[in-house]
matplotlib code that plots the C-alpha trace (Angstrom):
import matplotlib.pyplot as plt

x = [-8.5, -10.2, -8.9, -8.6, -9.6, -6.8, -3.7, -3.6, -0.8, -0.6, 2.4, 3.2, 6.8, 8.1, 8.7, 7.6, 5.3, 7.9, 10.7, 8.4, 7.4, 11.4, 12.0, 8.9, 10.2, 14.1, 16.2, 18.7, 16.1, 14.7, 18.0, 18.2, 15.2, 13.6, 15.4, 18.1, 15.5, 16.1, 12.7, 13.2, 9.9, 9.5, 6.5, 3.7, 0.3, 0.3, 4.2, 6.1, 7.7, 10.1, 11.9, 15.1, 17.6, 21.5, 20.1, 17.3, 13.8, 12.2, 8.7, 7.1, 3.9, 2.4, 1.4, -2.4, -2.1, 0.9, -0.2, 3.3, 3.1, -0.1, -0.8, 1.0, -0.6, 0.6, -0.2, 2.1, 3.4, 6.3, 8.0, 9.0, 4.9, 3.8, 0.3, -1.5, -2.9, -5.5, -4.7, -2.0, -2.3, -2.3, -0.6, -1.4, 0.5, -1.4, 0.5, -1.7, 0.3, 0.0, 1.3, 5.1, 4.6, 2.8, 0.6, 1.0, -1.5, -0.2, -3.1, -2.2, -5.2, -6.6, -4.6, -4.4, -5.0, -1.3, 0.1, -0.6, 1.8, 0.1, 3.8, 5.8, 9.2, 9.5, 9.4, 7.5, 4.3, 2.9, 1.8, 5.1, 7.0, 5.4, 5.6, 9.3, 9.9, 8.3, 8.9, 12.8, 11.6, 10.4, 13.7, 15.6, 13.9, 13.1, 17.0, 19.1, 20.1, 18.2, 17.3, 19.9, 20.3, 17.4, 17.2, 14.3, 14.1]
y = [-8.6, -5.1, -3.0, 0.9, 3.1, 5.1, 7.2, 10.3, 13.0, 15.8, 18.3, 21.2, 20.6, 23.4, 21.0, 20.2, 17.0, 15.3, 16.1, 14.7, 11.5, 10.6, 11.4, 8.8, 6.1, 6.4, 4.3, 6.9, 9.3, 6.8, 5.8, 9.7, 10.4, 6.9, 5.2, 4.3, 2.5, 1.8, 1.1, -1.0, -1.6, -1.6, 0.9, -1.3, -2.3, -5.5, -5.5, -5.9, -2.9, -3.5, -1.9, -2.8, -1.7, -3.1, -5.7, -7.1, -6.6, -4.7, -4.2, -5.3, -5.0, -5.1, -1.7, -0.9, 2.4, 4.0, 7.1, 9.3, 12.6, 12.2, 9.2, 5.7, 3.0, -0.1, -2.6, -3.2, -5.8, -5.3, -8.1, -8.3, -8.0, -10.5, -9.1, -11.7, -9.6, -11.1, -8.8, -6.2, -2.5, -0.1, 3.1, 6.1, 8.9, 11.8, 14.5, 18.0, 20.6, 24.1, 27.3, 26.5, 23.8, 20.3, 19.1, 15.6, 13.3, 10.1, 7.6, 4.3, 2.2, -1.2, -0.6, -2.9, -1.1, -2.2, 0.2, 3.4, 3.7, 6.4, 8.0, 10.8, 9.8, 7.5, 6.7, 3.3, 3.7, 4.7, 7.7, 8.8, 7.0, 8.5, 12.2, 11.8, 10.3, 12.9, 15.8, 14.8, 14.3, 17.8, 19.1, 17.1, 18.7, 21.8, 22.5, 19.6, 18.2, 16.2, 16.4, 15.2, 11.6, 10.2, 6.8, 4.3, 3.5]
z = [7.7, 7.5, 5.1, 5.2, 2.5, 1.2, 1.9, 0.1, -0.4, -2.6, -3.1, -6.0, -7.5, -9.5, -12.8, -15.4, -16.4, -18.2, -15.5, -13.0, -14.8, -15.2, -11.5, -10.7, -13.5, -13.9, -11.2, -11.4, -9.9, -7.4, -6.1, -4.9, -3.5, -2.4, 0.3, -2.2, -3.9, -7.4, -9.8, -12.9, -15.7, -19.5, -18.1, -20.3, -18.6, -17.6, -16.8, -13.6, -11.5, -8.7, -6.4, -4.6, -2.7, -2.6, -5.4, -3.5, -4.4, -1.8, -3.3, -6.6, -8.4, -12.0, -13.9, -14.1, -15.9, -17.6, -19.5, -19.4, -18.1, -16.5, -14.7, -13.6, -11.2, -10.2, -7.3, -4.7, -2.6, 0.1, 0.4, 4.1, 4.7, 7.1, 7.6, 5.6, 3.0, 0.6, -2.2, -3.1, -2.3, -5.3, -6.1, -8.2, -9.2, -10.9, -12.6, -13.5, -15.1, -13.4, -14.5, -13.6, -11.8, -11.4, -8.6, -7.6, -6.1, -4.8, -3.5, -2.1, -1.5, -0.5, 2.9, 6.4, 9.1, 10.2, 6.8, 9.3, 11.7, 14.4, 15.5, 14.2, 15.2, 12.6, 8.5, 9.0, 7.9, 4.5, 6.2, 7.3, 4.6, 1.3, 2.7, 3.5, 0.1, -1.9, 0.0, -1.1, -4.5, -4.6, -2.9, -5.6, -8.6, -7.2, -5.6, -7.6, -4.0, -1.8, 1.5, 4.6, 4.7, 7.2, 8.6, 7.8, 11.8]

ax = plt.figure().add_subplot(projection="3d")
ax.plot(x, y, z, "-o")
ax.set_aspect("equal")
plt.show()
């Protein structure tokens, strides 16, 4: 199966690197902005990371790099993936402090063509899901509230 290079999304959030790191790595935070998904890991390189909804693991991977408040990278496996993927994709969050804000760049690499959904009326596909998730994260950190509830379908 052919792969596409990557999906990259950058946003600027009026917060500190420490607060953004907490939001990316705390299950209490991720449940608020990540479609109800709770992240769990001990954040050591080589350790497992999972996202679960309602107690069921939906996504999982292995921590590749973990530099608190700067860089987090892990493999990504979607439990319901039926694409015949030869190896997992990889997600990297890079945090760069700016004056009064943090530049957050998400890179999701090693993608299959089916990972991208060319429609604007859905949250399906990494190209539609990640912007919704990161916009919700930005709103939560800047206002203390999330965006109105959205549906995955």
